N, CA, C and O atoms as a printed pandas DataFrame, in Angstrom:
     atom_number atom_name residue_name chain_id  residue_number  x_coord  y_coord  z_coord
0              1         N          MET        A               1  123.183   85.135  144.433
1              2        CA          MET        A               1  122.572   86.056  143.495
2              3         C          MET        A               1  123.062   85.726  142.073
3              4         O          MET        A               1  124.244   85.452  141.861
4              5         N          MET        A               2  122.147   85.758  141.123
5              6        CA          MET        A               2  122.429   85.453  139.719
6              7         C          MET        A               2  122.878   86.710  138.993
7              8         O          MET        A               2  122.330   87.792  139.202
8              9         N          ASN        A               3  123.889   86.553  138.133
9             10        CA          ASN        A               3  124.399   87.665  137.347
10            11         C          ASN        A               3  124.810   87.139  135.979
11            12         O          ASN        A               3  125.318   86.023  135.864
12            13         N          LEU        A               4  124.591   87.943  134.941
13            14        CA          LEU        A               4  125.105   87.656  133.607
14            15         C          LEU        A               4  126.066   88.765  133.249
15            16         O          LEU        A               4  125.743   89.947  133.369
16            17         N          ARG        A               5  127.252   88.378  132.808
17            18        CA          ARG        A               5  128.243   89.371  132.385
18            19         C          ARG        A               5  128.877   88.902  131.086
19            20         O          ARG        A               5  128.866   87.712  130.772
20            21         N          LYS        A               6  129.425   89.841  130.337
21            22        CA          LYS        A               6  130.087   89.510  129.079
22            23         C          LYS        A               6  131.312   88.627  129.354
23            24         O          LYS        A               6  132.007   88.799  130.356
24            25         N          ILE        A               7  131.552   87.706  128.467
25            26        CA          ILE        A               7  132.701   86.811  128.570
26            27         C          ILE        A               7  133.995   87.599  128.344
27            28         O          ILE        A               7  133.998   88.606  127.636
28            29         N          SER        A               8  135.097   87.132  128.951
29            30        CA          SER        A               8  136.417   87.743  128.732
30            31         C          SER        A               8  137.468   86.637  128.696
31            32         O          SER        A               8  137.185   85.486  129.028
32            33         N          LEU        A               9  138.675   86.999  128.292
33            34        CA          LEU        A               9  139.763   86.016  128.259
34            35         C          LEU        A               9  140.059   85.428  129.636
35            36         O          LEU        A               9  140.595   84.325  129.736
36            37         N          ALA        A              10  139.716   86.151  130.691
37            38        CA          ALA        A              10  139.908   85.635  132.047
38            39         C          ALA        A              10  139.060   84.390  132.310
39            40         O          ALA        A              10  139.314   83.656  133.264
40            41         N          ASP        A              11  138.055   84.154  131.466
41            42        CA          ASP        A              11  137.180   82.988  131.615
42            43         C          ASP        A              11  137.711   81.755  130.881
43            44         O          ASP        A              11  137.050   80.716  130.876
44            45         N          SER        A              12  138.880   81.850  130.268
45            46        CA          SER        A              12  139.424   80.756  129.446
46            47         C          SER        A              12  139.510   79.433  130.204
47            48         O          SER        A              12  139.079   78.401  129.689
48            49         N          GLY        A              13  140.054   79.448  131.406
49            50        CA          GLY        A              13  140.199   78.220  132.187
50            51         C          GLY        A              13  138.859   77.589  132.516
51            52         O          GLY        A              13  138.706   76.371  132.419
52            53         N          PHE        A              14  137.893   78.400  132.903
53            54        CA          PHE        A              14  136.542   77.914  133.199
54            55         C          PHE        A              14  135.927   77.251  131.967
55            56         O          PHE        A              14  135.347   76.170  132.063
56            57         N          PHE        A              15  136.056   77.901  130.814
57            58        CA          PHE        A              15  135.494   77.342  129.590
58            59         C          PHE        A              15  136.241   76.084  129.167
59            60         O          PHE        A              15  135.614   75.117  128.733
60            61         N          PHE        A              16  137.552   76.076  129.282
61            62        CA          PHE        A              16  138.341   74.902  128.918
62            63         C          PHE        A              16  137.898   73.687  129.736
63            64         O          PHE        A              16  137.682   72.605  129.190
64            65         N          GLU        A              17  137.769   73.876  131.023
65            66        CA          GLU        A              17  137.353   72.793  131.920
66            67         C          GLU        A              17  135.971   72.266  131.541
67            68         O          GLU        A              17  135.757   71.055  131.500
68            69         N          ASN        A              18  135.050   73.158  131.267
69            70        CA          ASN        A              18  133.666   72.739  131.053
70            71         C          ASN        A              18  133.355   72.300  129.624
71            72         O          ASN        A              18  132.479   71.457  129.426
72            73         N          LEU        A              19  134.036   72.838  128.641
73            74        CA          LEU        A              19  133.771   72.400  127.272
74            75         C          LEU        A              19  134.351   71.019  126.992
75            76         O          LEU        A              19  134.104   70.450  125.929
76            77         N          ASN        A              20  135.110   70.480  127.920
77            78        CA          ASN        A              20  135.571   69.102  127.817
78            79         C          ASN        A              20  134.664   68.142  128.595
79            80         O          ASN        A              20  134.947   66.945  128.659
80            81         N          ASP        A              21  133.583   68.650  129.185
81            82        CA          ASP        A              21  132.594   67.834  129.889
82            83         C          ASP        A              21  131.745   67.080  128.846
83            84         O          ASP        A              21  131.139   67.715  127.983
84            85         N          PRO        A              22  131.693   65.756  128.911
85            86        CA          PRO        A              22  130.933   64.979  127.917
86            87         C          PRO        A              22  129.461   65.382  127.814
87            88         O          PRO        A              22  128.892   65.342  126.723
88            89         N          GLU        A              23  128.837   65.770  128.928
89            90        CA          GLU        A              23  127.427   66.199  128.899
90            91         C          GLU        A              23  127.251   67.456  128.051
91            92         O          GLU        A              23  126.278   67.571  127.306
92            93         N          ILE        A              24  128.180   68.388  128.159
93            94        CA          ILE        A              24  128.107   69.624  127.373
94            95         C          ILE        A              24  128.447   69.325  125.918
95            96         O          ILE        A              24  127.784   69.827  125.011
96            97         N          LYS        A              25  129.463   68.522  125.692
97            98        CA          LYS        A              25  129.891   68.204  124.324
98            99         C          LYS        A              25  128.787   67.552  123.503
99           100         O          LYS        A              25  128.649   67.843  122.315
100          101         N          LYS        A              26  127.997   66.671  124.122
101          102        CA          LYS        A              26  126.975   65.970  123.349
102          103         C          LYS        A              26  125.827   66.891  122.925
103          104         O          LYS        A              26  125.043   66.539  122.043
104          105         N          SER        A              27  125.727   68.048  123.540
105          106        CA          SER        A              27  124.664   68.994  123.182
106          107         C          SER        A              27  125.061   69.962  122.082
107          108         O          SER        A              27  124.210   70.675  121.553
108          109         N          TYR        A              28  126.327   69.999  121.733
109          110        CA          TYR        A              28  126.810   70.951  120.735
110          111         C          TYR        A              28  127.602   70.217  119.660
111          112         O          TYR        A              28  128.538   69.478  119.966
112          113         N          ASN        A              29  127.229   70.420  118.423
113          114        CA          ASN        A              29  127.894   69.754  117.305
114          115         C          ASN        A              29  129.267   70.342  116.995
115          116         O          ASN        A              29  130.103   69.671  116.391
116          117         N          ASN        A              30  129.505   71.573  117.396
117          118        CA          ASN        A              30  130.711   72.272  116.945
118          119         C          ASN        A              30  131.866   72.261  117.951
119          120         O          ASN        A              30  132.833   72.999  117.765
120          121         N          ILE        A              31  131.798   71.465  118.990
121          122        CA          ILE        A              31  132.913   71.365  119.931
122          123         C          ILE        A              31  133.793   70.198  119.479
123          124         O          ILE        A              31  133.332   69.057  119.444
124          125         N          PRO        A              32  135.047   70.469  119.136
125          126        CA          PRO        A              32  135.929   69.380  118.676
126          127         C          PRO        A              32  136.196   68.366  119.784
127          128         O          PRO        A              32  136.082   68.682  120.968
128          129         N          ASP        A              33  136.554   67.140  119.386
129          130        CA          ASP        A              33  136.871   66.098  120.369
130          131         C          ASP        A              33  138.034   66.515  121.264
131          132         O          ASP        A              33  138.017   66.286  122.474
132          133         N          LYS        A              34  139.030   67.121  120.660
133          134        CA          LYS        A              34  140.198   67.573  121.414
134          135         C          LYS        A              34  140.225   69.098  121.329
135          136         O          LYS        A              34  140.313   69.665  120.240
136          137         N          ILE        A              35  140.150   69.752  122.478
137          138        CA          ILE        A              35  140.131   71.213  122.514
138          139         C          ILE        A              35  141.228   71.691  123.455
139          140         O          ILE        A              35  141.396   71.144  124.545
140          141         N          THR        A              36  141.966   72.700  123.043
141          142        CA          THR        A              36  143.078   73.216  123.847
142          143         C          THR        A              36  142.699   74.562  124.460
143          144         O          THR        A              36  141.712   75.191  124.077
144          145         N          LEU        A              37  143.504   74.975  125.411
145          146        CA          LEU        A              37  143.288   76.283  126.032
146          147         C          LEU        A              37  143.445   77.392  124.996
147          148         O          LEU        A              37  142.707   78.376  125.030
148          149         N          ASP        A              38  144.392   77.246  124.078
149          150        CA          ASP        A              38  144.545   78.244  123.008
150          151         C          ASP        A              38  143.313   78.295  122.112
151          152         O          ASP        A              38  142.909   79.373  121.676
152          153         N          ASP        A              39  142.703   77.118  121.829
153          154        CA          ASP        A              39  141.458   77.081  121.051
154          155         C          ASP        A              39  140.373   77.903  121.755
155          156         O          ASP        A              39  139.645   78.674  121.128
156          157         N          ILE        A              40  140.288   77.715  123.065
157          158        CA          ILE        A              40  139.273   78.441  123.855
158          159         C          ILE        A              40  139.518   79.941  123.769
159          160         O          ILE        A              40  138.576   80.706  123.557
160          161         N          LYS        A              41  140.749   80.370  123.926
161          162        CA          LYS        A              41  141.063   81.804  123.877
162          163         C          LYS        A              41  140.705   82.395  122.516
163          164         O          LYS        A              41  140.156   83.495  122.444
164          165         N          GLN        A              42  141.008   81.677  121.444
165          166        CA          GLN        A              42  140.648   82.155  120.103
166          167         C          GLN        A              42  139.132   82.250  119.955
167          168         O          GLN        A              42  138.615   83.205  119.375
168          169         N          GLN        A              43  138.430   81.256  120.482
169          170        CA          GLN        A              43  136.965   81.257  120.384
170          171         C          GLN        A              43  136.365   82.403  121.194
171          172         O          GLN        A              43  135.423   83.053  120.740
172          173         N          ILE        A              44  136.894   82.654  122.374
173          174        CA          ILE        A              44  136.390   83.753  123.199
174          175         C          ILE        A              44  136.544   85.080  122.456
175          176         O          ILE        A              44  135.638   85.912  122.479
176          177         N          ASN        A              45  137.673   85.276  121.807
177          178        CA          ASN        A              45  137.861   86.508  121.032
178          179         C          ASN        A              45  136.826   86.648  119.918
179          180         O          ASN        A              45  136.438   87.764  119.574
180          181         N          LYS        A              46  136.377   85.527  119.352
181          182        CA          LYS        A              46  135.384   85.564  118.279
182          183         C          LYS        A              46  133.973   85.819  118.799
183          184         O          LYS        A              46  133.178   86.482  118.133
184          185         N          ILE        A              47  133.653   85.293  119.995
185          186        CA          ILE        A              47  132.263   85.334  120.479
186          187         C          ILE        A              47  132.027   86.338  121.597
187          188         O          ILE        A              47  130.925   86.402  122.142
188          189         N          LYS        A              48  133.037   87.119  121.947
189          190        CA          LYS        A              48  132.937   87.967  123.150
190          191         C          LYS        A              48  131.741   88.924  123.137
191          192         O          LYS        A              48  131.255   89.305  124.201
192          193         N          ASP        A              49  131.269   89.309  121.977
193          194        CA          ASP        A              49  130.109   90.202  121.921
194          195         C          ASP        A              49  128.788   89.445  121.917
195          196         O          ASP        A              49  127.721   90.059  121.945
196          197         N          ASN        A              50  128.851   88.118  121.883
197          198        CA          ASN        A              50  127.645   87.304  121.775
198          199         C          ASN        A              50  127.517   86.268  122.880
199          200         O          ASN        A              50  126.793   85.284  122.732
200          201         N          CYS        A              51  128.207   86.484  123.968
201          202        CA          CYS        A              51  128.216   85.462  125.008
202          203         C          CYS        A              51  128.248   86.089  126.398
203          204         O          CYS        A              51  129.003   87.026  126.659
204          205         N          PHE        A              52  127.418   85.554  127.274
205          206        CA          PHE        A              52  127.399   85.945  128.675
206          207         C          PHE        A              52  127.850   84.777  129.531
207          208         O          PHE        A              52  127.503   83.628  129.255
208          209         N          VAL        A              53  128.618   85.066  130.562
209          210        CA          VAL        A              53  128.929   84.093  131.595
210          211         C          VAL        A              53  127.829   84.201  132.634
211          212         O          VAL        A              53  127.472   85.299  133.061
212          213         N          ILE        A              54  127.296   83.066  133.034
213          214        CA          ILE        A              54  126.274   83.021  134.086
214          215         C          ILE        A              54  127.006   82.827  135.406
215          216         O          ILE        A              54  127.757   81.866  135.572
216          217         N          GLU        A              55  126.785   83.735  136.336
217          218        CA          GLU        A              55  127.428   83.644  137.649
218          219         C          GLU        A              55  126.362   83.485  138.730
219          220         O          GLU        A              55  125.263   84.031  138.635
220          221         N          PHE        A              56  126.720   82.724  139.753
221          222        CA          PHE        A              56  125.889   82.606  140.943
222          223         C          PHE        A              56  126.793   82.856  142.136
223          224         O          PHE        A              56  127.803   82.176  142.317
224          225         N          ASP        A              57  126.423   83.836  142.948
225          226        CA          ASP        A              57  127.237   84.252  144.098
226          227         C          ASP        A              57  128.688   84.516  143.697
227          228         O          ASP        A              57  129.618   84.144  144.413
228          229         N          GLY        A              58  128.870   85.168  142.537
229          230        CA          GLY        A              58  130.186   85.569  142.068
230          231         C          GLY        A              58  131.007   84.473  141.414
231          232         O          GLY        A              58  132.142   84.715  141.005
232          233         N          LYS        A              59  130.449   83.263  141.307
233          234        CA          LYS        A              59  131.174   82.125  140.725
234          235         C          LYS        A              59  130.562   81.780  139.367
235          236         O          LYS        A              59  129.339   81.685  139.256
236          237         N          PRO        A              60  131.388   81.590  138.332
237          238        CA          PRO        A              60  130.824   81.210  137.034
238          239         C          PRO        A              60  130.234   79.802  137.089
239          240         O          PRO        A              60  130.865   78.868  137.584
240          241         N          ILE        A              61  128.998   79.667  136.567
241          242        CA          ILE        A              61  128.331   78.356  136.578
242          243         C          ILE        A              61  127.823   77.961  135.190
243          244         O          ILE        A              61  127.237   76.890  135.034
244          245         N          GLY        A              62  128.039   78.801  134.190
245          246        CA          GLY        A              62  127.565   78.450  132.854
246          247         C          GLY        A              62  127.716   79.596  131.887
247          248         O          GLY        A              62  128.378   80.596  132.168
248          249         N          MET        A              63  127.079   79.428  130.723
249          250        CA          MET        A              63  127.113   80.488  129.710
250          251         C          MET        A              63  125.835   80.490  128.907
251          252         O          MET        A              63  125.149   79.475  128.791
252          253         N          ARG        A              64  125.525   81.656  128.352
253          254        CA          ARG        A              64  124.389   81.843  127.446
254          255         C          ARG        A              64  124.916   82.617  126.257
255          256         O          ARG        A              64  125.529   83.672  126.419
256          257         N          TYR        A              65  124.679   82.095  125.050
257          258        CA          TYR        A              65  125.138   82.764  123.834
258          259         C          TYR        A              65  123.950   83.163  122.963
259          260         O          TYR        A              65  122.836   82.670  123.144
260          261         N          PHE        A              66  124.201   84.043  122.039
261          262        CA          PHE        A              66  123.153   84.477  121.097
262          263         C          PHE        A              66  123.803   84.919  119.795
263          264         O          PHE        A              66  124.907   85.463  119.797
264          265         N          TRP        A              67  123.109   84.682  118.676
265          266        CA          TRP        A              67  123.565   85.095  117.354
266          267         C          TRP        A              67  122.422   85.797  116.661
267          268         O          TRP        A              67  121.319   85.256  116.578
268          269         N          ASN        A              68  122.668   86.989  116.163
269          270        CA          ASN        A              68  121.651   87.760  115.469
270          271         C          ASN        A              68  121.426   87.170  114.076
271          272         O          ASN        A              68  122.333   87.150  113.244
272          273         N          LEU        A              69  120.207   86.693  113.838
273          274        CA          LEU        A              69  119.852   86.132  112.529
274          275         C          LEU        A              69  119.219   87.179  111.616
275          276         O          LEU        A              69  118.922   86.896  110.455
276          277         N          GLY        A              70  119.012   88.393  112.143
277          278        CA          GLY        A              70  118.334   89.453  111.390
278          279         C          GLY        A              70  116.861   89.504  111.756
279          280         O          GLY        A              70  116.327   88.572  112.358
280          281         N          ASP        A              71  116.211   90.597  111.391
281          282        CA          ASP        A              71  114.774   90.783  111.657
282          283         C          ASP        A              71  114.409   90.581  113.127
283          284         O          ASP        A              71  113.324   90.091  113.441
284          285         N          ASN        A              72  115.332   90.966  114.037
285          286        CA          ASN        A              72  115.091   90.895  115.478
286          287         C          ASN        A              72  114.911   89.459  115.985
287          288         O          ASN        A              72  114.214   89.223  116.971
288          289         N          ILE        A              73  115.546   88.508  115.300
289          290        CA          ILE        A              73  115.516   87.098  115.695
290          291         C          ILE        A              73  116.932   86.678  116.072
291          292         O          ILE        A              73  117.889   86.948  115.346
292          293         N          PHE        A              74  117.048   86.013  117.216
293          294        CA          PHE        A              74  118.344   85.578  117.725
294          295         C          PHE        A              74  118.330   84.080  118.020
295          296         O          PHE        A              74  117.429   83.585  118.696
296          297         N          ASP        A              75  119.335   83.359  117.510
297          298        CA          ASP        A              75  119.579   81.990  117.943
298          299         C          ASP        A              75  120.175   82.073  119.341
299          300         O          ASP        A              75  120.963   82.977  119.619
300          301         N          THR        A              76  119.816   81.158  120.217
301          302        CA          THR        A              76  120.350   81.194  121.569
302          303         C          THR        A              76  120.532   79.785  122.114
303          304         O          THR        A              76  119.885   78.841  121.661
304          305         N          GLY        A              77  121.403   79.662  123.074
305          306        CA          GLY        A              77  121.651   78.393  123.739
306          307         C          GLY        A              77  122.456   78.635  124.995
307          308         O          GLY        A              77  122.923   79.747  125.242
308          309         N          SER        A              78  122.616   77.595  125.784
309          310        CA          SER        A              78  123.357   77.756  127.037
310          311         C          SER        A              78  123.837   76.406  127.537
311          312         O          SER        A              78  123.437   75.357  127.033
312          313         N          TRP        A              79  124.692   76.455  128.526
313          314        CA          TRP        A              79  125.041   75.281  129.302
314          315         C          TRP        A              79  125.316   75.712  130.733
315          316         O          TRP        A              79  125.684   76.857  131.000
316          317         N          ILE        A              80  125.129   74.763  131.649
317          318        CA          ILE        A              80  125.322   74.986  133.083
318          319         C          ILE        A              80  126.281   73.905  133.585
319          320         O          ILE        A              80  126.217   72.762  133.135
320          321         N          THR        A              81  127.166   74.263  134.514
321          322        CA          THR        A              81  128.108   73.291  135.061
322          323         C          THR        A              81  127.368   72.192  135.827
323          324         O          THR        A              81  126.247   72.377  136.301
324          325         N          LYS        A              82  128.033   71.057  135.928
325          326        CA          LYS        A              82  127.439   69.841  136.482
326          327         C          LYS        A              82  126.759   70.044  137.843
327          328         O          LYS        A              82  125.636   69.582  138.045
328          329         N          ASP        A              83  127.421   70.723  138.764
329          330        CA          ASP        A              83  126.878   70.889  140.113
330          331         C          ASP        A              83  125.622   71.754  140.171
331          332         O          ASP        A              83  124.908   71.731  141.174
332          333         N          PHE        A              84  125.340   72.516  139.116
333          334        CA          PHE        A              84  124.208   73.435  139.133
334          335         C          PHE        A              84  123.096   73.030  138.155
335          336         O          PHE        A              84  122.097   73.738  138.031
336          337         N          ARG        A              85  123.261   71.906  137.466
337          338        CA          ARG        A              85  122.260   71.449  136.497
338          339         C          ARG        A              85  121.004   70.946  137.198
339          340         O          ARG        A              85  121.042   70.423  138.312
340          341         N          ARG        A              86  119.884   71.132  136.488
341          342        CA          ARG        A              86  118.577   70.615  136.911
342          343         C          ARG        A              86  118.122   71.184  138.256
343          344         O          ARG        A              86  117.439   70.520  139.034
344          345         N          LYS        A              87  118.523   72.441  138.505
345          346        CA          LYS        A              87  118.124   73.116  139.743
346          347         C          LYS        A              87  117.457   74.458  139.470
347          348         O          LYS        A              87  117.217   75.232  140.397
348          349         N          GLY        A              88  117.156   74.738  138.199
349          350        CA          GLY        A              88  116.464   75.973  137.846
350          351         C          GLY        A              88  117.372   77.139  137.480
351          352         O          GLY        A              88  116.879   78.211  137.131
352          353         N          PHE        A              89  118.677   76.954  137.552
353          354        CA          PHE        A              89  119.591   78.064  137.253
354          355         C          PHE        A              89  119.521   78.495  135.793
355          356         O          PHE        A              89  119.637   79.683  135.491
356          357         N          GLY        A              90  119.332   77.538  134.886
357          358        CA          GLY        A              90  119.206   77.885  133.469
358          359         C          GLY        A              90  117.992   78.753  133.198
359          360         O          GLY        A              90  118.059   79.685  132.396
360          361         N          SER        A              91  116.885   78.454  133.860
361          362        CA          SER        A              91  115.659   79.244  133.689
362          363         C          SER        A              91  115.811   80.650  134.258
363          364         O          SER        A              91  115.387   81.628  133.642
364          365         N          ILE        A              92  116.416   80.741  135.433
365          366        CA          ILE        A              92  116.644   82.059  136.041
366          367         C          ILE        A              92  117.571   82.885  135.153
367          368         O          ILE        A              92  117.331   84.071  134.928
368          369         N          ALA        A              93  118.629   82.253  134.651
369          370        CA          ALA        A              93  119.562   82.961  133.770
370          371         C          ALA        A              93  118.867   83.406  132.486
371          372         O          ALA        A              93  119.142   84.495  131.982
372          373         N          PHE        A              94  117.965   82.575  131.950
373          374        CA          PHE        A              94  117.244   82.958  130.734
374          375         C          PHE        A              94  116.361   84.177  130.998
375          376         O          PHE        A              94  116.289   85.073  130.157
376          377         N          GLU        A              95  115.695   84.225  132.141
377          378        CA          GLU        A              95  114.868   85.392  132.498
378          379         C          GLU        A              95  115.717   86.657  132.535
379          380         O          GLU        A              95  115.299   87.702  132.036
380          381         N          GLU        A              96  116.902   86.568  133.120
381          382        CA          GLU        A              96  117.805   87.724  133.174
382          383         C          GLU        A              96  118.317   88.083  131.776
383          384         O          GLU        A              96  118.462   89.260  131.446
384          385         N          PHE        A              97  118.587   87.076  130.969
385          386        CA          PHE        A              97  119.087   87.266  129.615
386          387         C          PHE        A              97  118.092   88.057  128.758
387          388         O          PHE        A              97  118.485   89.008  128.083
388          389         N          VAL        A              98  116.812   87.678  128.777
389          390        CA          VAL        A              98  115.846   88.354  127.897
390          391         C          VAL        A              98  115.626   89.810  128.304
391          392         O          VAL        A              98  115.213   90.625  127.479
392          393         N          LYS        A              99  115.893   90.139  129.550
393          394        CA          LYS        A              99  115.769   91.530  130.002
394          395         C          LYS        A              99  116.777   92.448  129.308
395          396         O          LYS        A              99  116.593   93.665  129.274
396          397         N          LYS        A             100  117.831   91.868  128.762
397          398        CA          LYS        A             100  118.867   92.662  128.102
398          399         C          LYS        A             100  118.490   93.050  126.670
399          400         O          LYS        A             100  119.241   93.763  126.004
400          401         N          PHE        A             101  117.344   92.588  126.199
401          402        CA          PHE        A             101  116.900   92.846  124.833
402          403         C          PHE        A             101  115.596   93.624  124.844
403          404         O          PHE        A             101  114.854   93.607  125.826
404          405         N          GLN        A             102  115.327   94.307  123.737
405          406        CA          GLN        A             102  114.091   95.075  123.618
406          407         C          GLN        A             102  112.896   94.132  123.497
407          408         O          GLN        A             102  113.042   92.959  123.152
408          409         N          ASN        A             103  111.715   94.668  123.786
409          410        CA          ASN        A             103  110.488   93.900  123.614
410          411         C          ASN        A             103  110.342   93.490  122.158
411          412         O          ASN        A             103  110.874   94.148  121.264
412          413         N          ASP        A             104  109.632   92.420  121.930
413          414        CA          ASP        A             104  109.369   91.853  120.601
414          415         C          ASP        A             104  110.581   91.163  119.988
415          416         O          ASP        A             104  110.525   90.755  118.828
416          417         N          THR        A             105  111.666   91.022  120.729
417          418        CA          THR        A             105  112.784   90.226  120.251
418          419         C          THR        A             105  112.352   88.758  120.264
419          420         O          THR        A             105  111.681   88.308  121.193
420          421         N          ILE        A             106  112.740   88.023  119.230
421          422        CA          ILE        A             106  112.393   86.607  119.137
422          423         C          ILE        A             106  113.676   85.790  119.301
423          424         O          ILE        A             106  114.685   86.046  118.644
424          425         N          PHE        A             107  113.609   84.803  120.192
425          426        CA          PHE        A             107  114.735   83.911  120.429
426          427         C          PHE        A             107  114.394   82.537  119.864
427          428         O          PHE        A             107  113.266   82.061  119.994
428          429         N          ARG        A             108  115.388   81.904  119.234
429          430        CA          ARG        A             108  115.194   80.605  118.610
430          431         C          ARG        A             108  116.243   79.631  119.131
431          432         O          ARG        A             108  117.406   79.990  119.318
432          433         N          MET        A             109  115.820   78.412  119.359
433          434        CA          MET        A             109  116.761   77.367  119.739
434          435         C          MET        A             109  116.321   76.043  119.130
435          436         O          MET        A             109  115.146   75.855  118.815
436          437         N          LYS        A             110  117.254   75.143  118.969
437          438        CA          LYS        A             110  116.950   73.796  118.495
438          439         C          LYS        A             110  117.587   72.815  119.471
439          440         O          LYS        A             110  118.754   72.451  119.328
440          441         N          PRO        A             111  116.798   72.386  120.478
441          442        CA          PRO        A             111  117.330   71.502  121.516
442          443         C          PRO        A             111  117.880   70.201  120.945
443          444         O          PRO        A             111  117.322   69.631  120.008
444          445         N          LYS        A             112  118.986   69.744  121.531
445          446        CA          LYS        A             112  119.644   68.522  121.081
446          447         C          LYS        A             112  119.421   67.351  122.036
447          448         O          LYS        A             112  119.925   66.253  121.801
448          449         N          ASN        A             113  118.658   67.583  123.123
449          450        CA          ASN        A             113  118.406   66.506  124.076
450          451         C          ASN        A             113  117.102   66.795  124.828
451          452         O          ASN        A             113  116.608   67.923  124.800
452          453         N          PRO        A             114  116.545   65.782  125.498
453          454        CA          PRO        A             114  115.262   65.964  126.201
454          455         C          PRO        A             114  115.298   67.030  127.296
455          456         O          PRO        A             114  114.289   67.690  127.544
456          457         N          ILE        A             115  116.437   67.208  127.947
457          458        CA          ILE        A             115  116.539   68.218  129.007
458          459         C          ILE        A             115  116.396   69.615  128.409
459          460         O          ILE        A             115  115.721   70.470  128.982
460          461         N          ALA        A             116  117.024   69.848  127.268
461          462        CA          ALA        A             116  116.916   71.148  126.605
462          463         C          ALA        A             116  115.492   71.380  126.101
463          464         O          ALA        A             116  114.996   72.505  126.152
464          465         N          GLU        A             117  114.826   70.323  125.613
465          466        CA          GLU        A             117  113.424   70.459  125.187
466          467         C          GLU        A             117  112.538   70.809  126.381
467          468         O          GLU        A             117  111.637   71.640  126.263
468          469         N          LYS        A             118  112.787   70.186  127.518
469          470        CA          LYS        A             118  112.022   70.493  128.731
470          471         C          LYS        A             118  112.239   71.952  129.132
471          472         O          LYS        A             118  111.295   72.646  129.509
472          473         N          PHE        A             119  113.495   72.413  129.047
473          474        CA          PHE        A             119  113.795   73.818  129.336
474          475         C          PHE        A             119  112.974   74.734  128.425
475          476         O          PHE        A             119  112.343   75.680  128.895
476          477         N          ALA        A             120  112.986   74.448  127.115
477          478        CA          ALA        A             120  112.274   75.283  126.149
478          479         C          ALA        A             120  110.778   75.313  126.460
479          480         O          ALA        A             120  110.167   76.382  126.478
480          481         N          SER        A             121  110.202   74.163  126.700
481          482        CA          SER        A             121  108.772   74.080  126.991
482          483         C          SER        A             121  108.415   74.817  128.279
483          484         O          SER        A             121  107.432   75.558  128.326
484          485         N          ARG        A             122  109.208   74.613  129.311
485          486        CA          ARG        A             122  108.953   75.219  130.618
486          487         C          ARG        A             122  109.116   76.741  130.602
487          488         O          ARG        A             122  108.512   77.440  131.417
488          489         N          ASN        A             123  109.937   77.256  129.668
489          490        CA          ASN        A             123  110.211   78.689  129.634
490          491         C          ASN        A             123  109.463   79.443  128.545
491          492         O          ASN        A             123  109.846   80.556  128.185
492          493         N          GLY        A             124  108.403   78.849  128.020
493          494        CA          GLY        A             124  107.514   79.573  127.114
494          495         C          GLY        A             124  107.885   79.541  125.646
495          496         O          GLY        A             124  107.306   80.287  124.855
496          497         N          PHE        A             125  108.837   78.697  125.255
497          498        CA          PHE        A             125  109.156   78.533  123.841
498          499         C          PHE        A             125  108.056   77.710  123.174
499          500         O          PHE        A             125  107.445   76.852  123.812
500          501         N          ILE        A             126  107.809   77.967  121.918
501          502        CA          ILE        A             126  106.826   77.217  121.136
502          503         C          ILE        A             126  107.560   76.526  119.995
503          504         O          ILE        A             126  108.360   77.143  119.293
504          505         N          LYS        A             127  107.278   75.231  119.819
505          506        CA          LYS        A             127  107.977   74.423  118.824
506          507         C          LYS        A             127  107.287   74.506  117.462
507          508         O          LYS        A             127  106.062   74.433  117.367
508          509         N          ASP        A             128  108.107   74.662  116.398
509          510        CA          ASP        A             128  107.543   74.629  115.049
510          511         C          ASP        A             128  107.734   73.227  114.460
511          512         O          ASP        A             128  108.350   72.367  115.090
512          513         N          ARG        A             129  107.217   73.001  113.275
513          514        CA          ARG        A             129  107.253   71.655  112.689
514          515         C          ARG        A             129  108.662   71.229  112.251
515          516         O          ARG        A             129  108.903   70.048  112.003
516          517         N          ASP        A             130  109.595   72.192  112.156
517          518        CA          ASP        A             130  110.965   71.869  111.762
518          519         C          ASP        A             130  111.881   71.580  112.952
519          520         O          ASP        A             130  113.079   71.361  112.772
520          521         N          GLY        A             131  111.324   71.577  114.168
521          522        CA          GLY        A             131  112.103   71.262  115.354
522          523         C          GLY        A             131  112.740   72.448  116.046
523          524         O          GLY        A             131  113.429   72.283  117.053
524          525         N          PHE        A             132  112.519   73.649  115.517
525          526        CA          PHE        A             132  113.009   74.847  116.198
526          527         C          PHE        A             132  111.976   75.292  117.228
527          528         O          PHE        A             132  110.774   75.102  117.042
528          529         N          TRP        A             133  112.459   75.881  118.305
529          530        CA          TRP        A             133  111.593   76.415  119.356
530          531         C          TRP        A             133  111.791   77.932  119.377
531          532         O          TRP        A             133  112.918   78.413  119.263
532          533         N          TYR        A             134  110.693   78.688  119.523
533          534        CA          TYR        A             134  110.719   80.141  119.480
534          535         C          TYR        A             134  110.117   80.735  120.754
535          536         O          TYR        A             134  109.155   80.214  121.319
536          537         N          PHE        A             135  110.714   81.833  121.179
537          538        CA          PHE        A             135  110.231   82.588  122.350
538          539         C          PHE        A             135  110.225   84.066  121.963
539          540         O          PHE        A             135  111.204   84.573  121.415
540          541         N          GLN        A             136  109.109   84.757  122.252
541          542        CA          GLN        A             136  109.055   86.195  121.976
542          543         C          GLN        A             136  109.099   86.968  123.276
543          544         O          GLN        A             136  108.281   86.747  124.169
544          545         N          ASN        A             137  110.062   87.881  123.379
545          546        CA          ASN        A             137  110.222   88.743  124.544
546          547         C          ASN        A             137  109.112   89.786  124.522
547          548         O          ASN        A             137  108.933   90.471  123.515
548          549         N          LYS        A             138  108.376   89.918  125.598
549          550        CA          LYS        A             138  107.264   90.902  125.665
550          551         C          LYS        A             138  107.457   91.853  126.810
551          552         O          LYS        A             138  106.631   92.741  127.021
């Protein structure tokens, strides 16, 4: 069963392990080459209100984050652990994620790789000429 829950400091080890995964690092510009467990704990304290841990059968398998840009528009992104990638878990988690927001909320993402673009296209995002993809919650 899929579940999204708010991130906590108890997730530090999970995030430390996965944010050092080269596949995840190449999708995000802001992950330093060398990251420590203390770095992760500080980051969790900063993002705890804007991040969900994606769980499957009670086990963390990824994360989904969001940033309020104003006017009911949110930047969003996610990552899934290696064993659960390309199996539809990101799409299922996104469906659960949008349920947490009111109708007419707009989500924006800028995919950094072909897999993320495929995710955006498959999940109803529409691409603008500047490379951003938008999804409106209805």
